[in-house]
ZATORTI-41166 format. One record per residue (C-alpha): x, y, z; residue in one letter. Coordinates in steps of 0.05 Angstrom, whole numbers, plus 5000, padded with zeros to 4 digits. Layout:
N
XYZA
...
//
This chain:
1000
499950004999M
502950684979L
501151025045T
505050515087I
511150505045V
511351295042R
510251345118F
515050805138L
519951315166W
514651655207A
514151045254N
518051025321W
517850475371H
520250425441K
521349725468A
520649705544L
521249155597L
517049455653G
518249645725V
522749125759P
519148715810L
525648595851T
532748805851R
535848725780P
541948265775D
548648385739F
550447715707H
557047585674R
558947025627T
565746825599T
566946695528G
571246175494A
577646625496H
576646865565G
572747505546A
567247675592T
560247965575R
555248285624S
547948375622V
542948635672V
537348145685L
530448335712T
523448075717A
518048625712T
511148775733S
508948715660N
510347965662N
516848045624V
523647755635I
529148105599G
536548345596A
539349035584V
546249205560H
549749585616P
554049975567E
548150375536N
541650155571G
538749835506T
534649205510V
539048585495A
533048125494W
526347995528R
521447435536Y
514247585540L
510047135582F
502447055573E
497947415624D
495446745649R
502546495659D
505546965708P
513046955726V
514046695796V
521746575796G
528146595757Y
535546445768K
541646525721A
547746065721Y
553446135672N
550046205602D
543145965623R
537146285655L
531945825687A
524746105698T
518345845731L
511746125712S
504345975725G
500845795788P
505645445834G
511045425779G
507045035729A
511845145672T
519645105669F
523645425617R
531145505601I
533246105563L
539946295535D
542346875581V
545547265527N
540547195469S
534047025504G
533046435458H
528645875486L
532445265497L
527644815536H
520444845560E
517044345605L
510044345635H
510944075705L
503744085724H
497044355700S
495245075719A
489044845753D
493044405805S
497744985820G
497945215891R
496545945901L
501146265955F
502046975979E
506947215955P
506746855889V
513946665890N
512946245954L
513545515945G
517945575882V
525545565876A
531045405826I
537945135840A
543644895793F
548044315801D
554844695796D
558744035805S
555543705743D
557643865672K
550643675647S
548144335676K
542443965712D
537044405748T
533244265810F
526344575811V
521644655870L
514244745852T
507644795891N
511644835955G
512344075959H
515043765896T
522443755876L
524743525808R
531643435775R
531443635705I
537143435654N
540644055627G
541943755557K
535243435541S
530443805584G
527543165611D
525743015684I
531142555714V
527142435780W
521942765824G
520342765896W
513942995931T
512843136003S
508042666035P
504043206071D
502743596005Q
503644266042T
498544096093S
503744246145L
510344446111V
511244936054V
518244906023Y
521145555996S
528645445986K
533144935949V
540544865966V
545044375927T
551244005951T
554843385923S
552042995982D
544943205986A
539443695962I
536444086018Y
529444326018L
528044876067I
521145106089G
516745286147L
512044836187A
505745166214K
504545256287S
499845646330F
503946296342A
509546256293S
513145806242Y
518245256255T
524045146204V
523644456170H
529144156128V
529043536083S
535343256053A
534542905985I
539242455948S
541742815885P
542742155849D
535641845854N
531242315895G
530441895955E
529142226023L
535642186063L
533142506125S
527542986151D
527943436212A
524444016247D
529444526271V
527744826339P
525745526322S
520346036323S
519646496266I
514647056258I
516847426192N
515746836144G
520746536094P
523847206074Q
527847186137G
531346536119L
538546606096I
542546046069V
550246156063V
555545696041S
563045656041H
567545285992E
573545036036G
578644466032T
573643976058R
568644176003G
562144596006K
559244696074S
552445026083V
549145406138R
542045626149L
541046276187A
534846646212W
532547196258L
529046996322E
527747456380Q
532647956353A
538247436353R
541347076292I
540546326297H
543745856253S
544745116239V
549444716195A
546044296139L
548643586136T
545542966102P
543642696171Q
540743366196L
543143226265K
546543896280D
543544316335K
542045076325P
546845596352T
545646316372I
550246876351K
551647266415K
552448006417G
547948546387S
540548506376A
538348536304Y
532248816271L
532748486202Q
537148066157V
538248226083H
539447726026D
544548115982I
545447555931G
552347345961L
549846705997Q
554946265957E
560446725984K
558046646055G
555947376061L
549447746082F
547748396117V
544148466184A
541549126210T
541349276282K
535649596319E
538850296314D
539250186236G
546650066230S
548749536180G
553548966193R
556348496143V
555847776172I
560647246143R
560746496144F
567846336164S
571945726150E
570945456222D
563345426209G
561346006251A
557746676233L
561747256249K
561348026241V
566248206186F
564848946177W
560349496204E
558550076158F
560350746191A
554751256201D
549350756181S
545450906245V
538651196233K
538651936226S
534152496200P
540052696160K
539652136111Y
535151596091T
535450846110E
540750476071S
539549976014T
544449416012Y
546548985951A
551948495931G
555848345867G
561648005839L
567448245794D
569947835733K
574547425777D
569047235824G
570847665884W
564647955922P
563148685934Y
557848985980I
554749655965A
551050106014R
546850675981V
542951226014Y
540351936002W
543152526043S
537953046060H
543553536077V
547453506014F
541553325970R
545752785939Q
546052025940A
552151685970S
555050975959A
559950576002H
562749965967V
566149446009L
571248955980A
572148406032P
578048096000H
582448715996L
587349016047A
590048286061E
583048046071G
581048576124K
576548936077G
576949596040L
571350106032V
571050625977T
565751165974G
563051695928F
557052145923T
552852215857F
547452755838P
541452305839F
535252745824E
530052515872T
525253075852Q
525252775783K
525952035794H
523051925863G
526251485917I
531350955908I
527950285914A
533249745897N
540549745879V
545149245842A
552749305839V
558149095792D
565349245808A
572649205783A
579249235819N
584249495768P
589249685821E
590849445892E
587149975930F
582450205874R
575549975866V
571250205806L
563750055813S
557450085770R
550650145803L
543950015773V
538250365814L
530950245808T
526550805835T
519450865862T
517551225797T
519450645755G
526050915730A
532350475721V
539050805720Q
546250625714L
551551025750W
559050875738Q
562051175801Q
559051875801D
557751915727Q
550851805702H
550651335641Q
543551225622W
536251235646T
530650805626R
523551055644E
520450375651E
514150665681S
512050845609L
510550105605A
504450245650D
501250875621I
494350955646R
492151595609V
494951955548A
493052535503E
496152825441M
496153575447V
497354065386E
503654495389L
503655255374P
506155535307E
513555755303P
514356485330Q
518556975293L
521057445344V
523958125320A
529258365370S
528659105350Q
521259175351V
519059805387G
525460205386I
524860515317E
522561165348E
528661255394T
534461005354E
538961455312S
539461485236F
546361145240G
544060595287A
537860465242R
542360425180L
546959955214R
541259525239R
538059495170Q
544759295138L
545458755187A
538558495177D
539758495101A
546158085102Q
542257445094D
538057705038F
542357414980P
541756715010Q
534256815022Y
533357024951A
537256424926I
533055954967N
526656294945F
528556204872A
530255474884K
523655344919R
519755704867F
523455334811A
523454634841T
517454674887G
521754394946S
516854645000Y
515154235061A
513353505042S
508253075075A
513552515081S
519552945102S
522252835173S
519253265227I
524253025282A
528253635309P
535753655304A
539653385363S
542454075376N
535754455366D
534154895426T
528555285395S
521555285428P
516854715415L
512854855351S
508954475301R
510854305232D
507554525167T
502353975167F
501253905241G
504353215247F
508653385306R
504653405372K
506553305445I
503852665480I
502252775552V
502252095590A
501251955661A
503351265693T
501150895753S
507850985786H
506551735801G
509752065741K
507252455681V
511452545617F
511253005557G
513652605496I
515452905429D
511052525376S
516552645323A
521752175355N
519051915420G
523952315462E
521952525532I
521553305532I
519553385606W
517352965663S
514453115732R
513352705795V
506252735826F
506252995895G
502152635949L
499953265985G
497653106057W
498852356045A
506552466038A
507152376114E
503851696112V
505651466043G
501151295985G
500451255910R
497051685856I
493051285803F
491251705741P
484151595718L
482552135666K
486152655622I
482953265591F
485553805545T
482554445573T
486054955533R
488854875458T
492955315414V
486755535379S
484355855448D
490056345440G
494456105495D
499355525509T
495954845512P
493754575580Q
491553915607V
488153675671V
489552975700I
484652705747V
487552175795G
485651745853Q
490251835915R
490551195955K
494151316021A
497650766061D
492750886117N
486950666070S
483851356059L
482151495987V
480652175953D
480852495884T
486053015864V
486953415799A
493553645768F
493454265721H
499154255676I
502354655619D
503254145563A
509154465532L
513454515596T
510154105649G
509654705693E
503854755746D
498655205717V
495255275784S
501555555818G
501255035873T
507954775862S
514455145864I
518655155801G
520854455779Q
519454165847D
514653595855I
508153715820L
502653815872Q
495453725857G
489354035883Q
484453645926D
477553615891V
473853065925I
474652785993A
473152085970G
472851645907A
471151905837L
464951625803V
465751955735E
468952565703A
467352965640Y
469953545600L
464754095588F
465554665539Q
461655325539D
464355715481G
471655815492P
471255595563T
473054895584K
472854565651Y
472153895682V
465853625718V
466953085769L
461852665806L
463452385877D
460351775912E
454152185931Y
453452405859L
454953125879Q
458053565822V
464953855831H
468054315781L
475454415764F
477854945762P
472655175811D
471755875790T
465556345792P
465556385713E
465455595709N
460155575763A
455756045726D
456755685661S
454855015690F
448955305728H
445855525659K
446654845624V
445254395685A
437754275668P
439653995599S
444753495624I
443452735621H
448652265649L
448551515639P
452451245697L
454750565721R
452550455792T
452749885843G
458449455870T
463448985832A
459948415799G
453048755803S
453949405768H
447549705737R
446450255685L
442250855706G
440751525674G
441352155715H
439652885709K
443153455746V
438953885794S
437954565763P
439354905830E
444654765884K
442554325941E
443654476015F
450654196006T
452154785961G
453054335901R
448754085845H
446953365852I
445452835798A
439252425811Y
436951805776P
431151835726I
431351145694W
434650465703T
436350015643A
432049405638S
437648885641L
437048195673P
438548195747P
444947755740N
447748165684E
453848615706D
455549265668V
462949215651R
463949855614S
460850435577I
463250625508V
461551345488T
461851685420R
468052145414P
467152875401H
469052905329E
466553325271P
461253005225V
462453195153A
456252875125S
449352755155L
447852215107G
449951705056K
447651824987V
446251134953L
447250934880G
439951064864N
440651784890R
436851654952T
439651805021T
440451425086L
440951935142Y
445851795198K
443051675267Y
447152165308L
443252235374N
448752515421P
445952125480G
447151445452V
452251005488V
454650285480V
454449845542V
458449185549L
455648695600T
457247995627S
452247495655T
454646995707S
452146555762T
453546765834P
461046745848S
462046355781G
465046485714P
461446895660A
456246475619T
454747015567S
456547715544C
452148275520G
452948895475V
447549395482Y
446250065447V
442250505495I
439151195489D
442451515548G
437052045554T
431551565572K
434450855575G
431150585512T
435049975484I
436150075412L
440349455398Y
442248835436H
446848245419A
448047625465N
454847365457L
458446705483P
463146775542A
469346415518A
472546045575G
468146375624G
471047085606V
467747675573C
473147995528D
468948415479V
472349025450K
468249575418A
469450215379A
463950745366F
464051325321T
458751735287E
453251225269N
458250645264W
459350115317L
464549555311V
465549035364Y
470248425369H
469347765408Y
471247015408Y
465746515388D
467645845421D
461745495385G
457745395447S
451545745421A
451745325354N
455144655352A
455644675275D
459445355279Q
466945365279A
470845695334K
473546355311S
474447075328Y
468847525302R
468348235282M
461248525276V
459949185241S
453449585251L
450950235221E
445050625250F
440651055206Y
434651495219E
427551295208G
425150655172S
429150705110G
431751135054V
429851895053D
426851835123D
429852415160K
428552545236T
434353015251S
436752565309S
442253035327S
437453595342D
431453205371L
428753315440S
430652785489A
423352635500Y
421352565427S
418951885401N
423151955338D
429451825378T
427951085372T
425851045300R
432150755269I
434550265219S
440249805235V
444949475185Y
449048905213E
454148425186Q
458947935221S
465947745196Y
470947235216V
477047595243F
484247305236P
486047355311R
484747615379G
485948355397I
487548765459S
484449425436T
480549725379I
479450455357T
477950875293T
482151385258T
480452125266S
481452705221T
480653455227K
473953525193F
471352815189G
471552805112I
476452235104T
473951525110V
475051215176K
479450585183D
478950105242I
485750015281L
487049415323V
492749165366A
493048415356G
495447855401N
501147765350N
504148415378H
502548815313Q
498249425301V
494249365239Q
488649755201S
482449495166F
478949925116P
471750115129R
470049875059R
471249145082F
467149255144L
461249565109D
455149205136P
451349375071R
456048905029R
451348484985P
451447724986N
451647714910R
455548084856K
454348834865P
449749194818T
452049814780A
448850264832E
452149904889E
458849924851Q
457750694851E
457850664927E
464250244927W
460649644955L
464148974945I
461248274950Q
460748005021Y
465947525043D
465547255115P
473147255122L
476347935130L
482947945090P
489047945132D
493448395089D
500448465115P
501149105075K
496549425125R
500649255185V
502549925214L
507849675258S
511749345202H
517748945230R
517049205301Y
514348745357Q
509749215392V
508248835457A
501648845489R
498449475468I
493049645518R
490350275481K
490750655417I
489151375413I
488451775348T
489052505336S
487752925272P
493353295235A
492453945198L
492053545134L
484653275130E
487452625098S
492152435157T
490952135224S
496252095280L
496451425317V
499651285385F
499450595420G
501650455489Y
502349815531G
508949485548V
511649835485D
510550535455L
508950625380F
507251215340F
505751285265T
500851655219R
496151385168V
491951645109A
486051205100P
483851545036S
491151675015K
493952405016T
488752684970F
490153394997D
497653374980V
501253334913L
504652704898N
512052764913E
513652484843N
509953064812F
514553424762N
514654124794K
520154394751A
516454184687Q
510354574713L
514455204728V
517955154659L
511155044623T
507955664658V
514356054643A
514055854572G
507056034565L
508356704598A
513956824549L
509556604489A
504357134513I
509657664517V
512057524447I
505357424412T
501658004446K
504958574404P
503858124340M
496558064357V
496058804369R
499258974300R
494958484266K
488558784297R
490959494278L
492259274204R
485258944203E
482259614224R
485459984169W
483259494117Y
476359504147A
475960244142S
//
C-alpha cells in the first residue's frame, strides 16, 4: 500500500521491559577466549523477563509471558537462565542468558492444580548443580515437589513429593551440594513457624533425612538466609534466621543432626539477602539501623566482618539499601546506598572484603541522583572491578519508586530507562503552537538614531542573498515542506516547541501508575519533560497516585499555551482514598495552578474527599472545565471558578448522564439528570431518572461513548440517488455486559446500544463467554459500531470456533429518505427510537487487545479500524471491508457506485496494512488517534508494554501533491506560456490594427 511505504519513516517504536519487581541482577558470562560479557537481568510487573546492555541501556532481549502464565521465579547460572511461571511454578523454561532464545520448555503440572500462595513466589525455587557438567537444574514447585531436570535434554530425571502435600510444611528454598539436596521450608504452628529441612539424594531423589529445627519464626520465609563456604573439605552450608532479635543458625548435613546455635552480641532487627549466599555473606541491621556484614567463616561460625560507619538511623539521611555483586574474577563486593537530606545527593559505600589482606576495603562516592525527578531509590544492584590494589571501580543500577532504571559508573550518570512508560494509564495528544518569529528590534524605531537604524537594517539584510537564492530554488523546484519529510528536530535544536507545516508533530502527555507524568515528542519519542506527582497530605503516611482521566482544557486555537488536567485517585497507606487534579502546561510540564514551586514535585489540588464516580469535560464557548461526580453524585468543578460555576448552572437542566452504579459484580446502568439548583450541600446533585431493563444477573462492565469528532456528512447518498440519514443522537452509548452465576464464571456477554437520555434499548446482542470470560472490544464513532469477540461454538455446535468482528450502522427512520434530525431531537421525542440497523458479522484473523478508529480534522476522510492484535502488531482494516451493507451477490451498477464489494465472511489479513511493520509492539492496551492539519492524515499512538507512533492516510493523501509530481516541468511550462504571451501579444496588437485599416 502506497501510504504505508511512504510513511514508513514516520514510525517510532520504544521497546520496554516494565518496572522491575525485585532487584535487577548483574550477570557475567565468559566466552571461549576468556572474554567476559555482562547483562542486567530483571523480571518486571508487566510479566516480562529481559536483559539490558549495561553499556548503553538498550534491551538485549526479552521474553514475554502470557497474562495467564505469570512469572514466579528465575535464576541465572553461567550461560543459562531458568524460569518458573504459572500457578505454583507450572511451567519450567531454560533461556540463553545472552540472547533470550528458548532452549527447553517443560510443563510440570497443570495450571488448575497449581497452589496459589501469597506472595506468588512462595513455594517455588530454582537451583543448579554446579558440580555436574550436564547443567542439571533442581526445581521446587507447589511448595512440596522437587524435580531434577536434565540440562541437555530438558527431561525430568527424577521427582520427589512431600507426603504431607503442604498441609503442614511449605518449602521455599533449594540448596545443592554433592552429598544432598536440601529443601528448606516452614512448618505451621499456633503462634509462629518452625523451620523444617529435608535432605534428598541428588542421584535418585530418595529422602535421606527429615527434621524440624527448633525455632520460632514470625516474619515468614523471607527471613531465612542460606550461606555456603567452599573450603578444603568441600562445600559447607549453613541456614540462618532471625529469632527474638538474635541470629540463629544451623549447619546442614545429610543426617540433619546438628543443633542450632545463637550468635551472641547485638540485637538485630532484620537480615538482608544481598545475593552473595554462595560467598557466605549477608547483611544484618541492628535496631538502631546500623548495618553489619555477617560472614560464614571457615570454622563454620557466623561472624561480624564489617560494620558500615554512619549507618545508624538519622534524620540527615534515609535508610540504607544494600546489594552484593561480583567482579570478573568472582570476588564479592557489597554496596550501601542512601540519600543525604543535607547534601541533596546520593552516597554509595562499596566494601571489597578480599582487599587489604582480607581485612576489607571501603571506597565511597556521592552522585547527583535527582530525587525530585525520579522519586526514591527502591533497589540497587552492584558490579565492580579492581584494576589496582587499593582502587575499586563500581557500577550501580538503581530502580526508583517512579519506575526509572538508572546506571551510574561511580558518580557519572550513564543512562536512564523510564520503565514506568510500560504502564501508562491515560494519554492525550496535544497540538503544538506555530513557530514564533521574534523581532529583537521591535518597538525601538522611534528612539534609535539614523546611523543605528542604518546599521541595523544592513545587518538584517546580510542574509537577503541567501534568502533570494533559496526562494528562487523553491519556486523553481517546488521544494516546499513535504508530507513525508522528517519532522524530528535536530539533536542540537534548542528552539521552542512548535508544530510543523502539516501538524504532524504533537506532544503526547502520558501519566503512569507509578506517580509520574511525561511530555513526549511525537516526532521521535523523546521525553521533553517529566514531573513526579506529589502526594499532598498523604506524603506523611505514604501512598500512590493512580491517574484515571486526562482532558485538554486549553488548545492552541484558544490563543494560549495548551493545558491539560489529569484527574487521579490518591490512595494513602492508611486506606484513605480521595480525588486530586493536576493542572499542567502541556509544553513545559509546569503547574498552571501555581501550587508547585518551579520544577519541584508537581502538587495537585484536592477536589473530592473520596472516590471518583465519573468525570467529563464540558465546553461553553471558549471555556472548558472538568465536571466530576463523587460517591454521593455531587457535582464538583475544576477549576472551581465563579465563571465556570455560572456556566454550569445555565446548562445543568439539559444534562443527561448515563452512569454505572452498584458494586463489583453487580453494576447497573442508570440515567441521571442534574438538579437545576444547588442543594443544601452547596452543590448540584445528579439524581436517577431511569434504570436500564437488564436481567438481574447481568453486570455492566463498561460504557463506550461516541468521541467528540466533527461529522462531515449527515447522510449517505446511495447509488439510486436516495439518502440514508445517519443516526447521530448525542445521548447514545454502547454498554458491554457479562452474565454469570453467583461467584461463578461468565456464561454470556452482552452488547447494548442504549439511548442515554431515557434508557431505551436500541440494539442488543447476546454473545458467548469463551472460557468463562467476557472479552468484548468495541469502537463507536458517528453512526458506526464495531465490536470484536471470540465465538467458542457453544451457541451453535455446527459453527466453527473463531474470532468475530461485527459491524453495525444506524440510520434514521424506517429506510431511505426518512429524516428525523436525530442530532437535534428533544430527549423526549418518540423519533429518537425510530432507527434502521444494518448489521454484518465477519470472521476475524486473531484476538485483539484494543480497537479504535482513525480521526481527522473535519471528518471527511473515510475512517479505518485500528486494532492491536495478540501477534504484537498494530494493523488497520478499511471501512470498505467492514461495510454492513455489502451484498451477498455480485454488486449491481448502483452498488458499485457506492464502492460496495461482495460480502466475504473472512476479513482479509493484508500484511501491507500492518502499521507496525517489523516491530514487535508488545501488549498494546490502548490506541489513541488525533487529527493532523491535513484532512487526509490521522496520527496514531499506541501504548502498553511498548510505545508506538505512526500516521496513516485511510483515503491516501488526496490533499497533497504527489512527491513524484514534476514541479520543475510545471514551472517551465508556465514560464514558457508567459513568454509566448509576451512575444505574441505585440503581434496580435499589430494584426488587429492592420485589420482596422483594411476594414475602414
